[in-house]
C-alpha positions, 0 to 999 in steps of 0.5 A: 413247747417241752418244759425241759428244753425251755428257759424259766422266762420262756416257760413262764410266758409259753405255758400261760394258755392265752399266750399261744392264741393271743400271739396267733391273733397278733399275727393275724392282725399283722397280716391284715395290716399288710393287706391294707397296703395291698388294698384287699382289706380296709382300714375300717375293717381292721379297726373293727377286727381289732376292737372285736377280736377276743381270745377265749381259751375255754371256748377254743378248748370246747371247739378244739374237742369238737374239731380235733384242731387247734387253729380251726378252733381258734379261727371259729372262736375269733369269728364268733367273738367278731360277730358278738361285737358286730364286726362279723361282717368282715370275713 
């Protein structure tokens, strides 16, 4: 997001490093909610993922340097956080 095209309130929100990844996680959790309706994800899996998924910007940045891709780094870091929380079996 370019500063010169952004209103102050939006700039304050989106220039916080965690915001992008927290919003990505929100979207992924919304997707899982939709998949519950389809029957492809269990409520237990969603609960474990909601409890265990944590955004760690420092780790994402480390992974992004390795993969050269922010989304891949995000997915790997979230999976790491789920494994650390004991929810890694839900892939």
